[in-house]
N, C-alpha and C positions, 0 to 999 in steps of 0.2 A: 574404244575411240569410235566416234561417229564417222560414218563415211559420207561423202558427197553423192547427191543423188546421181549426177552425171557419171560417177563411177559404177554405181549400181546399174544404171540403165545400160551402160556399155557392156556390161556382162550379160545382159538379157538376151534370149534368142530373138531373131528378128521378128517373129510373129508376135511375141509379146511386146516388143517395142511398138509395133504397128497398132496392136490393140490399145496400148496405153496412150499413144498419140491420138488415136481415133476418140476415145473416151475424153481426153483432154479438150479435144476441139468441140465436142458435143457440149460440154460443160461451159466452155467459153462462148458458145453460139446462143445460149439462153441463160439469162439471168435478170433478176429484178433490178429496177432502176437504181436503188441504193448501191447494189454491188457493182453495177456498170459505172456509176459515179466514181466509186472507190477504185475500181480498176483503172479508170482514166486519171487517177491521182488528184482528185477534186475533193475538196470539202464541201459541206452544205453551204457554208458561209461564202466560199469562193464562187460557187454557182449562183447563189442568191445575188451577190454582187453584179454578176454578168447579167442576170435577168432583171435586175432593178427592183428586187423584192426582198422581204425580210427572211432571215434563215428558217424561222418556223413555217413559212410557206413552202420551202423545199422539203422539209420533213412531212409535211401534210401530203404533198404531191407524191413522195415516195412510198406512202402507206396506202394510197387510193388503189382500188381495183377497177375503177370506172372513171374515165376523164375525157375531156374533149380532145379530139386529135390534135387541134392547134395548141393545147397545153403541152401535150406530149412532144409535138414537133418543136416547139420553143425550148423545151428541156433537152431534147437530144441535140439540137443546133448549138446551144449554150456549151455543150459538152465537146462541140467540134464535129459532131456527126450530121448525118442526113437521115430523115425518117422516110421509109418506103412502106406502103401498105400492099401486102402481097396476099392473094387469095390462092390457097393450095387445094387442088382437086386430085383425085386419083390419076387423072390423065394429064397432069401438068399444072404449072403455077402461072398466075396472071398478076402483074403489077397494076394495081388500081391507080389510075392517073388523075382522078378527080381532085385528089388532095394535094397535087403539086402546086396549085395556085393559090393555096391557103395564105392569107396575110399573116404577119406576125401579130397575133392577138395577145392580150394581156394573159398572164398566167392565171388560171382560174378554175 
């Protein structure tokens, strides 16, 4: 008989639980747009309706490796999020504020 993960996790030593939680957090902190959309419970069609574009446009955006920040920002905001651009250096991170005033541009 299959066991529930919560039962298995409860039997893990605290160090293993902590490692598993840290790894899960890492995986959730970084994902492609299509996985982010799915994790938010949205279909491409639903997102297309919010952005007033056709569904194939969403598929195209999700496959891109290079796009305008305004396009990415619109996509993230349509999912209910907020885009922040952060530069990370060995001595710390800096939030780049130039992009906070970007207007809602057409997806492209």
